[in-house]
C-alpha positions in Angstrom: -81.5 -44.1 5.1 -78.8 -46.5 3.9 -78.9 -44.9 0.4 -76.6 -42.1 1.7 -74.2 -44.7 3.2 -74.3 -46.7 0.0 -73.4 -43.6 -2.0 -70.6 -42.8 0.4 -69.1 -46.3 0.0 -69.3 -46.0 -3.8 -67.4 -42.7 -3.6 -64.6 -44.3 -1.5 -64.4 -47.2 -4.0 -64.2 -44.9 -7.0 -61.4 -42.9 -5.3 -58.6 -45.2 -6.7 -55.6 -44.8 -9.0 -56.2 -48.0 -11.0 -59.0 -46.6 -13.3 -61.6 -48.7 -11.7 -65.2 -47.5 -11.8 -68.1 -48.7 -9.6 -71.7 -48.0 -10.2 -74.9 -48.9 -8.3 -78.7 -48.4 -8.8 -78.3 -48.2 -12.6 -80.0 -50.0 -15.5 -77.0 -51.7 -16.9 -76.4 -52.3 -20.6 -75.4 -55.9 -21.2 -73.1 -56.2 -24.3 -71.8 -59.4 -25.7 -69.0 -59.8 -23.2 -68.9 -56.9 -20.7 -71.0 -54.6 -18.5 -71.1 -51.0 -19.3 -73.0 -47.7 -18.9 -73.2 -44.8 -21.3 -72.2 -41.5 -19.8 -71.8 -38.0 -21.1 -68.3 -36.6 -21.5 -67.8 -33.2 -19.9 -67.2 -30.5 -22.5 -68.2 -32.5 -25.5 -71.4 -33.5 -27.4 -70.9 -37.2 -27.3 -71.3 -40.0 -24.8 -68.8 -42.7 -23.9 -69.2 -46.3 -23.1 -67.7 -47.0 -19.6 -67.0 -50.4 -18.3 -68.0 -50.7 -14.7 -68.1 -53.0 -11.6 -71.8 -53.2 -10.7 -72.5 -52.8 -6.9 -75.8 -53.6 -5.3 -77.4 -53.7 -1.8 -78.2 -57.4 -1.3 -79.8 -57.0 2.1 -80.2 -54.5 5.0 -81.4 -55.4 8.4 -82.1 -52.6 11.0 -82.2 -52.9 14.8 -83.8 -49.8 16.2 -83.4 -48.4 19.7 -85.8 -46.1 21.7 -83.2 -43.5 22.4 -83.4 -39.8 21.8 -80.5 -39.9 19.4 -82.5 -42.2 17.1 -79.9 -44.9 17.1 -80.2 -47.6 14.5 -77.8 -50.5 14.1 -77.7 -51.8 10.5 -76.4 -55.0 9.0 -75.7 -54.1 5.4 -74.7 -56.6 2.7 -73.2 -55.4 -0.5 -72.8 -57.4 -3.7 -70.2 -56.9 -6.5 -69.7 -58.5 -10.0 -66.0 -58.3 -10.8 -64.8 -59.3 -14.2 -62.3 -62.2 -14.2 -59.1 -61.5 -16.1 -57.7 -64.8 -17.6 -59.0 -68.3 -17.0 -59.7 -68.1 -13.3 -60.4 -65.6 -10.5 -57.4 -64.8 -8.3 -58.3 -62.5 -5.3 -54.6 -61.8 -4.7 -54.0 -60.2 -8.1 -57.4 -58.8 -9.0 -57.4 -55.0 -8.8 -61.1 -54.7 -8.0 -60.8 -57.1 -5.1 -57.7 -55.3 -3.7 -59.4 -51.9 -4.0 -62.5 -53.2 -2.1 -60.3 -54.7 0.7 -58.4 -51.4 1.0 -61.7 -49.4 1.3 -63.0 -51.8 3.9 -59.8 -51.5 5.9 -60.0 -47.7 5.9 -63.7 -47.9 7.0 -63.1 -50.3 9.9 -63.7 -48.5 13.2 -64.2 -45.1 11.4 -66.8 -42.5 12.2 -68.2 -40.3 9.4 -70.9 -37.7 9.2 -73.3 -37.9 6.2 -76.1 -35.3 5.8 -76.1 -34.5 9.6 -76.1 -38.1 10.8 -73.2 -39.9 12.3 -72.2 -43.4 11.3 -69.7 -45.9 12.7 -68.4 -48.8 10.7 -67.4 -52.4 11.4 -66.3 -54.3 8.3 -65.6 -57.9 7.3 -63.4 -59.4 4.7 -65.3 -60.0 1.3 -66.6 -63.5 0.4 -66.3 -65.2 -2.9 -69.6 -66.8 -3.9 -68.8 -68.3 -7.3 -69.0 -66.8 -10.8 -71.4 -65.9 -13.5 -70.9 -65.8 -17.3 -71.9 -63.0 -19.6 -71.1 -63.8 -23.2 -67.4 -64.6 -23.4 -66.6 -63.1 -20.0 -66.8 -64.5 -16.4 -67.7 -62.3 -13.5 -66.8 -63.3 -9.9 -69.6 -62.8 -7.4 -68.3 -61.0 -4.4 -70.2 -60.0 -1.2 -69.2 -58.2 1.9 -71.1 -57.4 5.2 -70.8 -54.2 7.1 -72.2 -53.4 10.6 -73.2 -49.7 10.6 -74.3 -47.8 13.7 -76.3 -44.6 13.0 -77.1 -41.8 15.4 -78.7 -38.4 14.8 -76.5 -36.7 17.5 -73.9 -37.6 20.0 -70.5 -39.3 19.8 -69.1 -42.8 19.5 -66.4 -44.2 21.7 -63.7 -43.9 19.0 -64.3 -40.2 18.9 -61.8 -39.9 21.8 -58.2 -40.9 21.5 -55.9 -41.4 24.5 -52.1 -40.9 24.3 -49.9 -41.9 27.2 -46.6 -40.0 26.7 -46.0 -40.8 23.0 -48.0 -44.0 22.9 -51.5 -44.0 21.4 -53.5 -46.5 23.4 -55.9 -48.9 21.7 -58.7 -48.2 24.1 -61.8 -50.4 24.2 -63.4 -48.9 27.4 -63.1 -45.7 29.4 -64.6 -44.4 32.6 -63.8 -40.9 33.7 -65.0 -39.3 36.9 -64.1 -37.2 39.9 -63.9 -37.9 43.7 -64.4 -35.0 46.1 -63.0 -34.7 49.6 -65.0 -33.1 52.4 -64.3 -31.9 55.9 -64.4 -34.7 58.4 -66.8 -34.6 61.3 -63.9 -33.9 63.7 -63.4 -30.5 62.0 -67.1 -29.5 62.4 -67.7 -26.7 64.9 -70.7 -25.2 66.6 -70.7 -22.0 64.7 -70.9 -23.2 61.1 -71.8 -26.5 59.4 -68.5 -27.3 57.6 -69.2 -31.0 57.3 -70.6 -30.8 53.7 -68.0 -28.3 52.4 -65.6 -29.8 49.8 -61.9 -29.2 50.4 -60.5 -30.9 47.3 -61.1 -33.3 44.4 -59.2 -35.8 42.3 -59.9 -36.9 38.7 -59.7 -40.6 37.9 -59.5 -42.2 34.5 -60.0 -46.0 34.2 -58.9 -47.3 30.8 -59.1 -50.8 29.3 -56.9 -51.2 26.2 -55.3 -53.8 24.1 -51.6 -54.2 25.1 -49.2 -53.2 22.4 -45.8 -53.0 24.1 -46.6 -50.3 26.7 -43.9 -51.8 29.0 -44.2 -49.0 31.7 -47.8 -50.0 32.4 -47.0 -53.7 32.2 -44.5 -53.0 34.9 -47.2 -51.4 37.0 -49.4 -54.5 36.6 -46.4 -56.7 37.7 -45.5 -54.5 40.6 -42.1 -53.5 39.1 -42.8 -49.8 38.8 -41.8 -47.3 41.6 -44.5 -45.9 43.7 -43.8 -42.3 42.6 -43.9 -42.8 38.8 -46.1 -40.3 37.0 -47.3 -40.1 33.4 -48.8 -37.6 31.0 -52.2 -38.8 29.7 -53.9 -36.8 27.0 -57.4 -37.2 25.6 -58.3 -35.7 22.2 -62.1 -35.5 21.8 -63.4 -35.1 18.3 -65.5 -32.0 18.7 -65.2 -29.2 16.1 -62.7 -27.9 16.8 -61.1 -30.8 18.7 -61.1 -30.6 22.5 -58.0 -31.7 24.4 -57.7 -32.7 28.0 -54.2 -33.3 29.5 -53.5 -34.8 32.9 -50.5 -35.6 35.0 -51.4 -39.0 36.6 -50.1 -41.8 38.7 -51.4 -45.4 38.7 -53.8 -46.3 41.5 -54.4 -49.8 40.2 -53.5 -51.9 37.2 -54.7 -55.3 36.1 -53.4 -57.5 33.3 -55.9 -59.9 31.7 -54.9 -62.9 29.7 -57.5 -65.2 28.1 -56.5 -68.0 25.8 -57.4 -67.1 22.3 -58.2 -63.5 23.1 -56.3 -60.2 23.0 -54.1 -59.4 26.0 -55.5 -56.3 27.8 -54.6 -54.0 30.6 -57.1 -52.2 32.8 -55.5 -49.2 34.5 -57.0 -46.7 36.9 -55.1 -43.4 36.7 -55.5 -40.7 39.3 -54.5 -37.0 38.7 -51.7 -35.7 40.9 
């Protein structure tokens, strides 16, 4: 199942402007001082020798769940051999390494659909594990680990984005629900049972997010906002086409959480007005 993800990552790596080529699951030809594959040239009768960066799956460890969406959490480790230019390897100037870091940054927190299955990615910075010699050339041994969640149907948390006014919130947890109001027992009469009849409802949204300068909400947590302040909160849900929910809300409660060494967060409970 990880073969499709492996192929997808190779596609992202090869989508670069530096002329870098990545290949995996090939029988490589080892020449005197380089690694190449021989490929046909479109529109011609000859083949060309193409220098590559070999990529391989070093390990894959699944954790399965007994859920109807067939969820599997994978730990996927990829290995790369990157040719060293000059006398020593320098990750800050090596184009291969920079391209790999760029792809991992783009994948971080992303959701993609491959052959009908959905995948969510968490990535880590690559590790340098030494080097190997091939003829006159040296190749840096680079590895990186990805945490990949796979489901057959459904959605991940990041499939919804929340915007307050013009600020996109870095949400980590959301709870959305509704409270209904009913007739009180004092309004019940002898002719009809009105006690269980709803007379209104209010939508609430409780969001926990990483604080990034949303001073209006920080003022709510510190008791500096006015009681009548209202906000526009919009959720965009990544259906196809996208579904948008928009609410005019006020803050019912707001809590600021500070933990040494951790990200400052706010937990805000909004109520629709």
